[in-house]
N, C-alpha and C positions, 0 to 999 in steps of 0.2 A: 504493500501499499505506501504511494507518497504521500508524502512528510510536508504539510503544509507550510508554506516561510511564508512568518510575515510583511507586509513589504508596505510603503509609502505609495500606491498608489489609488485606497482612495480621496488619500490626505491629498494630494497631489491633482486627483479630478478637482475638488472643492478651494482649494486653492487659484488650479486655473481658472473657475469661475466667478473669480472675484474675492472668496472667500480667504481673505490673511490670513486668522489664524485660528488651524481646528485643531479642536482637543478631542484626545480620547479620553473616554469615562470607565473605568469597573470597576465589579466589588467583593470582597472578598469578606467570605462568615455568614451567609444565608442557614449555612445546612451546622455547622458547631451546635449542642448543646448550651453552651453558654457565652459570654463579653459578647461584645460589640459590633456593628457592621460599617463598619469601615472598605471609605470608599475611595477614588482618586481621580484625578481631572492632570489630563496633563499637555500643554504647548509644546508636543517639543518646535526647536528650531532648524528646520531642513536643510543648512549648512552643520549642523555640532550632531546629528545624529549616532549617538552609541552606538558599539558597533556591540554584534549579539546581543541584543533587546527579542525578546520572546515570550513564548508564553511561562507564566512566573509557574505555575507546576512543572515545566520539563524540569526545571534549568534546579541543580544545588544550590542549597543554602547559603555558602560563601559566593556562586557566582550572580545570584538573590541581593543578596546584600553591595558586593563592588558596581554593581548594574544602576540598584538604587542612587549608588552615591553617581555614578555618571551621570546621572537623570537630573537630580536635583541640579548640578551644577551647571550641567548646561542647556536647561526648558523649564517654563513658566508649570507651577508641580501649585496644587492643592491637597490639603486629605479633609477629608472631608469621617463624618462619624454618626451614626445613632445606639444609643446604648441600649443596655439591657429593659430597661421600665420602659422605654419607647421601641423597642419588638414586642416587649407584651402586652403595649397598650394598643397601637394598631393595628399592625398583625407584622408579621416577617418581607412582604414585599413594596406594606408604604414602607418600612423603614429603610426599605434601600432607599425607596425613592428617593427621600428624609437625609440621607449621607450623601449619596450622588450633589442635590440641589445647593448643600452644603459644602461641596468641592470645588462646586460650579464657584460658587458664591466668594471661593478662596483665592479665583484667582485673581491677579494686579494686570491681569488684560482682561477684556468682556472678547470671548468668542466668538466666530462671525458664524461656525459649521462646528455642529459636536456630534460622535461618532460615542456610541452607546453599543455596550457590548451586552447582545440578548435578542430576544424576538418583539422585544418593551420597550417602549420610548416614557420616561416619568411626564407627568403631566407636566405644565405650565415650564420645560423648561426656555434661558434667556436667550437664546439662538435656533436656528431650524436644528435639524438631527436627524441624523440613518441610524435606525437599531442594526447588528451586525450581529449575526449569528455565531456563536466562536470565531466572536473577534480579536479577542487576546490571538490567537493563531491567526489571521490577518492580515490586520493594522498593528504597524507598529506605535503609532498613539495612545491604543487599549490595551499593547501587551506591554509600554512603559506604566501602562496607569495600575496595572495588576500587578507588577514591581511593585511602584512603591505600597501600595495597599496591602497586598501582605506581607512586605517589612515591617511595616508600619504594624500590621493584625500579632504579627507573630512575637512582636514582641512584647505587644498589649499584654502578650497571653506566659508572654512568661516570665516577664514584673509578677500576674495573679497568680501563677506556677508559685513563686516565692511567697507569695502569701496566704497561699492554700493548697500546703505540700498534698502531697497522697492521689492527685486526680490527673497525675501525667500532662499537662497542661503546656508543659512546655513541648514537650513528642506531638501530643496531637489536637493539638492547640484548639485541644474543646469539644474535636466531630464524636458521636458517639461510637469510639472505641470499649474494644473487649476491657482492657486498663479502665479506661473512662465510667463505662457504665457496670464494672465491680468495686468504684470508689463509692459510684453514685449513695447503693445500697448497704460500702462498710459506713462508711465515714455524710451519709446524708446532704442534705440541698442547700447552699454556698446562696450568698447575694444575690454574683455574681451568674447562677444559669434559669435558662431564659423558662418561667414560668406556664407560654402560653403554649411550650410543645410536648411532644404528649411524652414521650416521655419522663420528662420533667412531672409534671402535672397529674400522671399516674403512683411516682412516690409521692407523691403530695394527699393525694386523695386518696392513696391505701394508707399512707398515715394518718387521716382524719375518718376514716372508719375504722382504726382496728381502736383509738384514742373516743370510741362513743360510747 
């Protein structure tokens, strides 16, 4: 199977239509049981695109960290997040949209065009936009955003793991791995777990049932 390599074609096409500043947007953290959902927005400088940008999930942690530093040094970028409380209150999709809006609002340059990873566009975007399915494997701007978002969120989960040891967040980033699920049963639910997510809800509901 041929591997898709991210390129700058979508951005170049938009620039050719007069849209000078094209932002790529991606998020990390929709699936975990805990922690925030984090989005990044990146406007790459066409003359200073770091070599080796690709889908963050296909890169080693060391390579992601190195590329993140290069992206921050050469591009216009911003990070946005939605908290666990916002995820539980709004639902994960709406919280993801909120994180994306916050990332876009943090850019020092308002984009002329926006490339969003996925098949849906958040409502109320500040510029014309297009959804790009598997965008982090197709668009360099989206791939750059995925790298920044993942490095940021992984760092948050490592910090939280030091405060709440035993759940393996420094390894699993809050995803429902076997060690994380076992720790939930052994250690209980923390303030950083998403109570609207089924495994957490079920544990809390069972606890209530047992105590009544």
